[in-house]
C-alpha positions in Angstrom: 292.8 158.1 63.1 296.0 156.8 61.4 296.3 153.8 59.2 298.0 150.8 60.8 300.2 148.2 59.3 300.8 144.9 61.1 302.9 141.8 60.5 301.5 138.3 60.6 301.7 134.8 59.1 300.5 134.5 55.5 299.4 131.1 54.1 299.9 130.5 50.4 296.9 128.9 48.6 299.3 126.4 47.1 300.1 125.0 50.6 303.6 126.3 50.7 305.3 127.0 54.1 303.7 129.9 55.9 305.7 133.1 56.0 305.6 136.5 57.8 304.2 139.4 55.8 303.2 143.0 56.4 299.5 143.9 55.9 297.3 146.8 56.6 294.9 146.1 59.5 293.4 149.6 59.6 292.9 151.9 56.7 292.0 155.6 57.3 290.9 156.4 53.8 290.6 160.2 54.2 294.1 160.3 55.6 295.6 157.9 53.2 293.7 158.1 49.9 296.4 155.9 48.2 295.2 153.0 50.3 291.6 153.5 49.0 293.0 153.4 45.5 294.8 150.2 46.4 291.5 148.6 47.5 289.8 149.6 44.3 292.7 148.3 42.3 292.8 145.0 44.2 296.3 145.7 45.4 295.8 146.2 49.1 297.4 143.5 51.3 298.7 141.7 48.2 301.6 139.5 49.1 303.9 137.1 47.2 304.8 133.7 48.3 308.6 133.4 48.5 308.5 129.7 47.8 306.3 129.5 44.6 306.0 133.1 43.6 302.2 133.2 43.8 300.5 136.5 44.6 297.5 136.5 46.9 295.8 138.6 49.5 296.7 138.4 53.1 293.5 137.4 54.9 293.9 139.2 58.2 291.0 141.2 59.5 290.8 144.8 58.4 289.0 148.0 59.5 288.3 150.5 56.8 287.3 154.0 57.9 286.4 157.1 55.9 285.3 159.9 58.2 283.9 162.4 55.7 281.9 159.6 54.0 280.7 158.3 57.5 281.8 154.9 56.4 283.2 152.3 58.8 283.6 148.8 57.4 284.8 145.7 59.3 286.4 143.3 56.8 286.6 139.7 58.0 288.4 136.8 56.4 286.5 134.7 53.9 287.5 131.6 55.7 285.6 132.8 58.8 282.3 133.2 57.1 280.8 130.4 59.2 281.6 132.3 62.3 279.5 135.3 61.3 277.3 135.5 64.5 280.4 135.5 66.7 282.2 138.0 64.5 279.2 140.4 64.4 279.1 140.3 68.2 282.8 141.1 68.3 282.3 143.9 65.8 279.7 145.6 67.9 282.1 145.4 70.9 285.0 146.7 69.0 282.8 149.4 67.5 281.9 150.6 71.0 285.5 150.8 71.9 286.5 152.7 68.8 283.5 155.0 69.0 284.2 156.0 72.6 288.0 156.2 72.5 289.8 156.6 69.2 287.0 158.4 67.5 285.2 160.0 70.4 285.7 163.5 69.1 283.7 162.6 65.9 280.5 161.8 67.9 279.8 158.9 65.6 276.1 158.3 65.2 276.1 155.7 62.4 276.5 151.9 62.5 279.4 149.9 61.0 279.1 147.7 58.0 280.6 144.2 57.8 281.8 142.3 54.8 283.9 139.1 54.1 287.0 139.6 52.0 288.7 142.4 50.2 286.7 141.9 47.1 283.5 142.6 49.0 285.1 145.8 50.4 286.0 146.8 46.8 282.4 146.3 45.8 281.2 148.6 48.6 283.7 151.3 47.5 282.7 150.9 43.8 279.0 151.4 44.8 280.0 154.5 46.7 281.8 155.9 43.7 278.9 155.1 41.4 276.4 156.9 43.8 278.8 159.8 44.1 278.9 160.3 40.3 275.1 160.1 40.1 274.8 162.6 43.0 277.0 165.1 41.2 274.8 164.8 38.1 271.8 165.5 40.3 273.4 168.6 41.8 274.3 169.9 38.4 270.8 169.3 37.0 269.3 171.1 40.0 271.6 174.1 39.6 270.8 174.4 36.0 267.1 174.8 36.9 267.9 177.4 39.6 267.5 175.2 42.6 270.0 175.3 45.5 271.4 171.9 46.5 271.1 170.2 49.9 273.7 167.7 51.0 272.3 164.7 52.9 274.1 163.1 55.8 276.2 160.4 54.1 275.3 157.5 56.4 271.6 158.4 56.1 271.8 158.5 52.3 273.6 155.2 52.2 271.1 153.5 54.6 268.1 154.7 52.6 269.7 154.4 49.1 269.3 158.1 48.5 271.7 160.4 46.6 274.2 162.5 48.5 272.9 165.7 46.9 269.2 166.6 46.4 267.5 169.8 45.1 266.4 171.9 48.0 262.9 173.4 48.1 262.7 177.1 47.6 260.1 177.2 50.4 259.3 174.8 53.1 261.4 171.9 54.5 258.9 169.1 54.8 259.4 165.7 53.1 256.7 166.5 50.6 258.4 169.8 49.7 261.6 167.8 48.9 259.5 165.3 46.9 257.9 168.0 44.8 261.3 169.7 44.1 262.9 166.4 43.2 260.1 165.6 40.7 260.6 169.0 39.1 264.3 168.1 38.5 263.4 164.6 37.2 261.0 166.1 34.7 263.9 168.0 33.1 264.9 164.7 31.6 267.4 163.6 34.3 267.5 159.8 34.5 268.4 159.2 38.2 267.2 156.1 40.0 268.5 157.5 43.2 266.6 160.7 43.0 263.5 158.9 41.8 263.7 156.6 44.8 264.2 159.7 47.0 261.1 161.4 45.6 259.0 158.3 46.0 260.0 157.9 49.6 259.6 161.6 50.5 256.1 161.6 49.1 254.9 158.7 51.2 252.4 159.4 54.0 254.1 160.1 57.3 257.6 160.5 55.6 260.0 162.6 57.6 262.1 165.4 56.2 265.6 164.1 55.1 268.7 164.4 57.3 270.5 167.3 55.8 274.0 168.6 56.8 
């Protein structure tokens, strides 16, 4: 899916005359990584008022999509926060359309996320990066101890606050097998809240084996 840029009215916070400006309404992060960088840098949809020179973010709605990360975020304008129930209903409708048309070939099986404002989207991506770095450290620690590494389904890992990578059991594939293996890696001295949480959840009674790619 390609990123899409639109043109619409922009309203300066200093109450200058509205003006037309281009803004991104759909960001396909895996296709256009520079746009992801722009979100993290606070530069996406940044416009300048021609009357007073003030820079501000265009507040048009935005869809952010990263296929490999299984991340679909609907970004609504901050000024529409009071309309949240209505917007969430619209999001579900739009999600159904996107899932069954534009992204039908991907067989999406994960729900969308909704946030208000580009700053909230930036926070989501920063958390993704933080978890990614911790996951890589887990993979490295597991490899040092001779364990193979399993990659969890990204949307599953995000939903359950698990790392993207976990040490794979040498034998068995039950939840408890994964818990035991995770604990062995943690005992090596690795300080990983994500892996500790994973081990705790996998060791619970009735826990199901993780969703592995």
